[in-house]
C-alpha positions in Angstrom: 38.1 7.3 -11.6 36.7 6.8 -8.0 34.8 10.0 -7.2 34.2 8.9 -3.6 35.9 10.4 -0.5 37.3 7.6 1.6 37.7 8.1 5.3 39.8 5.8 7.5 39.1 5.8 11.2 41.4 4.3 13.9 38.9 4.1 16.8 40.0 4.1 20.4 38.2 4.5 23.7 38.7 8.3 23.9 39.9 9.4 20.5 39.6 8.6 16.8 42.4 9.2 14.3 40.9 10.3 11.0 42.4 10.1 7.5 40.4 11.7 4.7 41.4 10.7 1.1 39.7 12.9 -1.4 39.1 12.0 -5.1 42.1 12.5 -7.4 44.6 12.9 -4.5 47.2 10.7 -3.0 47.7 12.5 0.3 45.3 12.3 3.2 44.0 15.1 5.3 44.6 13.9 8.9 43.1 15.0 12.2 42.2 13.5 15.6 38.7 13.9 17.1 37.0 12.8 20.3 35.3 9.4 20.3 31.8 10.9 20.9 28.6 11.0 18.8 28.8 14.8 18.6 32.4 14.8 17.2 31.5 12.1 14.7 28.5 14.0 13.5 30.5 17.2 13.1 33.1 15.2 11.1 30.4 13.9 8.7 28.6 17.2 8.5 31.7 18.9 7.1 31.1 17.1 3.8 28.3 18.5 1.6 27.6 15.2 -0.1 27.4 12.4 2.4 26.4 9.9 -0.3 29.9 10.3 -1.7 31.5 9.3 1.6 33.0 5.8 2.2 34.0 5.3 5.8 35.8 2.3 7.3 37.4 1.2 10.5 38.8 -2.0 12.0 36.7 -4.2 14.2 37.9 -4.0 17.8 36.9 -3.6 21.5 34.9 -0.5 20.8 32.2 -2.5 19.1 29.8 -1.4 16.4 28.3 1.8 17.9 30.4 3.9 15.5 29.2 1.9 12.5 25.5 2.3 13.6 25.9 6.0 14.2 27.5 6.7 10.8 25.0 4.5 8.8 22.1 6.3 10.6 23.4 9.4 8.9 23.0 7.7 5.4 26.7 7.3 5.0 28.3 4.1 3.8 30.5 2.5 6.5 32.3 -0.8 6.6 33.9 -2.6 9.6 37.1 -4.2 8.5 38.5 -7.6 9.6 41.8 -6.7 11.2 43.5 -10.0 10.4 42.9 -9.5 6.7 44.4 -6.0 6.4 47.5 -6.2 4.2 50.7 -5.4 6.2 53.9 -4.4 4.5 56.9 -6.4 5.6 59.7 -4.4 7.2 57.5 -1.6 8.6 58.5 -0.9 12.2 56.6 2.3 12.8 53.0 2.1 13.9 50.9 5.1 15.0 47.1 5.8 15.0 47.5 8.3 12.2 49.4 5.8 10.0 46.8 3.1 10.7 44.0 5.5 9.6 45.9 6.6 6.5 46.5 2.9 5.5 42.8 2.1 6.0 41.7 5.0 3.7 44.2 4.1 0.9 43.5 0.4 1.1 39.8 1.0 1.1 40.0 3.0 -2.0 42.1 0.3 -3.6 39.5 -2.3 -2.7 42.0 -4.3 -0.7 40.0 -4.6 2.6 37.6 -7.3 3.7 34.5 -6.1 5.5 32.7 -8.2 8.2 29.0 -8.6 8.6 27.8 -6.2 11.4 25.2 -7.8 13.6 22.0 -6.0 14.5 21.5 -4.9 18.0 19.2 -7.9 18.8 21.8 -10.3 17.3 24.6 -8.8 19.3 22.6 -9.0 22.5 22.0 -12.7 22.0 25.7 -13.2 21.2 26.7 -11.3 24.4 24.5 -13.6 26.4 26.1 -16.7 24.9 29.6 -15.4 25.4 28.8 -14.4 29.0 27.9 -18.0 29.7 31.2 -19.1 28.3 33.0 -16.6 30.6 31.0 -17.9 33.6 31.9 -21.5 32.7 35.6 -20.6 32.5 35.3 -18.8 35.9 33.7 -21.9 37.4 36.4 -24.1 36.0 39.0 -21.9 37.5 37.2 -22.1 40.9 37.2 -25.9 40.6 41.0 -25.9 39.9 41.6 -23.7 43.0 39.6 -26.0 45.2 41.5 -29.1 43.9 44.9 -27.3 44.4 43.8 -26.4 48.0 42.9 -30.0 48.8 46.1 -31.3 47.3 48.2 -29.0 49.3 46.5 -30.2 52.5 46.7 -33.9 51.6 42.9 -34.4 51.1 41.6 -36.9 48.6 37.9 -37.7 48.1 36.8 -41.3 48.6 37.4 -43.6 45.7 34.4 -44.3 43.5 33.0 -40.8 44.1 32.7 -38.8 40.9 34.2 -35.3 40.8 31.8 -32.4 41.1 28.8 -34.6 41.7 26.3 -34.0 44.5 28.0 -36.5 46.9 31.4 -34.8 46.1 30.0 -31.4 46.9 28.6 -32.7 50.1 32.0 -34.2 51.0 33.6 -30.8 50.3 31.1 -29.0 52.6 32.2 -30.9 55.7 36.0 -30.6 55.3 37.8 -29.1 58.2 41.5 -28.2 58.2 42.3 -27.5 61.9 43.2 -23.8 61.4 40.7 -21.0 61.4 42.4 -19.2 58.5 42.5 -22.3 56.4 38.9 -23.1 57.0 38.0 -19.5 56.1 40.0 -19.7 52.9 38.3 -23.0 51.9 34.9 -21.6 52.6 35.6 -18.6 50.3 36.8 -21.0 47.5 33.6 -23.1 47.9 31.5 -19.9 47.8 33.1 -18.8 44.5 32.3 -22.2 43.0 28.8 -22.1 44.3 28.1 -18.6 43.0 29.3 -19.5 39.5 27.3 -22.7 39.4 24.2 -20.8 40.4 24.8 -18.2 37.7 25.3 -20.9 35.1 22.0 -22.5 36.0 20.3 -19.1 35.7 21.9 -18.2 32.4 21.2 -21.7 30.9 17.5 -21.2 31.7 17.5 -17.8 30.1 19.2 -19.1 26.9 16.7 -22.0 26.7 13.8 -19.6 27.0 15.3 -17.2 24.3 15.9 -20.2 22.0 12.1 -20.8 21.8 11.4 -17.3 20.5 12.2 -15.6 17.2 14.6 -15.0 15.6 16.3 -18.0 17.2 13.5 -20.6 17.2 13.8 -21.7 13.6 17.6 -21.9 13.2 18.0 -23.6 16.6 15.3 -26.2 15.8 17.0 -26.9 12.4 20.5 -27.1 13.7 19.3 -29.4 16.5 18.5 -32.0 13.9 22.2 -32.8 13.7 23.6 -35.3 16.2 25.6 -33.7 18.9 24.1 -30.2 18.5 21.6 -29.5 21.2 20.1 -26.2 22.3 23.2 -24.5 23.7 25.3 -25.5 20.8 22.7 -24.5 18.3 22.1 -21.1 20.0 25.9 -20.5 19.9 26.1 -21.2 16.2 23.1 -19.2 15.3 24.2 -16.2 17.4 27.8 -16.2 16.0 26.9 -16.8 12.3 23.5 -14.9 12.2 23.1 -15.5 8.4 24.5 -18.7 6.9 23.7 -17.5 3.4 26.5 -15.0 3.5 28.8 -17.9 2.8 28.7 -19.0 -0.8 29.9 -22.5 -0.2 30.5 -25.1 2.5 34.3 -24.6 2.0 34.0 -20.9 2.8 32.0 -21.6 6.0 34.7 -24.2 7.0 37.3 -21.5 6.6 35.2 -19.2 8.8 35.3 -21.9 11.6 39.1 -22.2 11.4 38.9 -25.9 11.0 40.6 -26.2 7.6 44.2 -27.3 7.4 46.9 -24.7 6.9 49.0 -24.9 3.8 52.5 -23.8 2.7 53.1 -24.7 -0.9 55.6 -23.5 -3.4 56.4 -24.9 -6.7 56.1 -28.7 -6.6 56.2 -28.7 -2.8 52.8 -29.0 -1.1 52.7 -29.0 2.7 49.7 -29.2 4.9 49.8 -28.4 8.6 47.5 -28.2 11.5 44.2 -26.3 11.3 44.4 -22.6 10.8 42.4 -21.6 14.0 41.9 -18.2 12.3 38.1 -18.2 12.3 35.4 -17.9 14.9 36.7 -19.8 18.0 33.3 -20.1 19.6 31.8 -22.0 16.7 35.0 -24.1 16.4 34.7 -25.2 20.0 31.0 -26.1 19.7 31.7 -28.1 16.5 34.6 -30.0 18.0 32.5 -30.9 21.1 29.6 -32.0 18.9 32.0 -34.1 16.7 32.7 -36.5 19.6 29.1 -37.8 19.3 30.1 -39.4 15.9 32.4 -41.9 17.6 29.3 -44.0 18.0 27.4 -45.9 15.4 24.6 -44.1 13.7 21.4 -44.1 15.8 18.4 -41.9 16.6 18.1 -41.8 20.4 15.3 -40.3 22.4 16.7 -36.8 22.5 17.5 -36.6 18.8 14.2 -38.1 17.9 12.5 -35.3 19.9 14.5 -32.7 18.1 13.6 -34.2 14.7 9.9 -34.3 15.5 8.0 -31.9 13.3 10.9 -31.5 10.8 10.4 -32.3 7.1 11.4 -35.9 6.1 14.2 -34.7 3.9 15.8 -33.0 6.9 15.6 -36.3 8.9 17.2 -38.1 5.9 19.9 -35.4 5.7 20.6 -35.9 9.4 20.9 -39.7 9.0 23.3 -39.2 6.0 25.4 -36.9 8.1 25.6 -39.5 10.9 26.6 -42.3 8.5 29.3 -40.3 6.7 30.8 -38.7 9.8 30.9 -41.9 11.7 32.8 -43.6 8.8 35.1 -40.6 8.6 35.9 -41.0 12.3 36.5 -44.7 12.2 38.8 -44.4 9.1 40.9 -41.5 10.5 41.0 -42.6 14.1 42.7 -45.9 13.1 45.4 -44.0 11.2 45.9 -40.7 13.1 44.3 -41.1 16.5 41.0 -40.0 17.9 41.7 -36.3 18.4 42.8 -35.6 14.9 39.9 -37.7 13.7 37.4 -35.6 15.7 38.8 -32.4 14.3 38.3 -33.7 10.8 34.8 -34.8 11.7 34.1 -31.3 13.1 35.2 -29.8 9.7 32.8 -32.0 7.8 30.1 -31.3 10.4 30.4 -27.6 9.7 29.8 -28.3 6.0 26.6 -30.3 6.9 25.4 -27.5 9.2 25.9 -25.0 6.4 24.0 -27.2 3.9 21.2 -27.7 6.4 20.8 -23.9 7.0 20.9 -22.9 3.3 18.6 -25.8 2.1 21.3 -27.8 0.4 20.0 -31.0 1.8 19.8 -33.3 -1.2 21.2 -36.7 -0.3 
């Protein structure tokens, strides 16, 4: 018999719905408290034996402060992966109290999957990397708006001039449209693009500096031994994964990236579909971008040679083996299924090589 008291929390910005499932009972005690440290401490202090408490809540926009507060009180707390919470078919009623009740019952039954909660330092690095992605998306949107403005006014840049190069930006800066309002609108669009470009340069410099310090220095240097994975990509992977050893196999890490094919099989029928895309989208994007490097024949260029410098010989051999295998995979699949599907397949195998490199499974 489980002698623990299981508490399910449905955490929101202002309130927390609480369901308390005591040992030997099937019904939950339910209440709603404020989402504040004082209210959470009062909730925990009501129980004379905090060691017997098991608290859980779903990961969401409120972050991990609730987890850190509860664990600081020596109470076991797990943050649950929302996508892996079992849902009953046909249920059309959803409330905060029902969600908290289901969490408490499923947690006692052992049907919930907990995620790894990053430390405050790990979360800070992850926030910085994701802020860069947001800034890059903002700059891309600013570029699209400038292009649309030019198209509406019949302006085309000179042939042979690359887009968003220095000559292109100089050409943009001298454009006039004959109307004061149009010129003002175009200047504001250019200003938005310039601001985002400046912010990206600053944040790139900050990430490059942080990548040279612990705890990122070692994993970034090691991941950089793989072709196509430079500083930014390595920092993204290290910040999102944190600990590669929490995955017991290359296949489980591939599933985490969402690069494995979906499957719908029943009886003798086996159907494979597109990739699941259910894992970490940030790592998936980085791996797909890196996979394009394996279109080319295996080679150790100047940049890769610099990243391999100082690494053990077995790491260099592992990197070379990855190049040979992944290039052959790309050539074989690109001839049958086209370059884009081939690159996704290469990205999936590259994730396996990255996992092996980070957990010292580098025998070739």
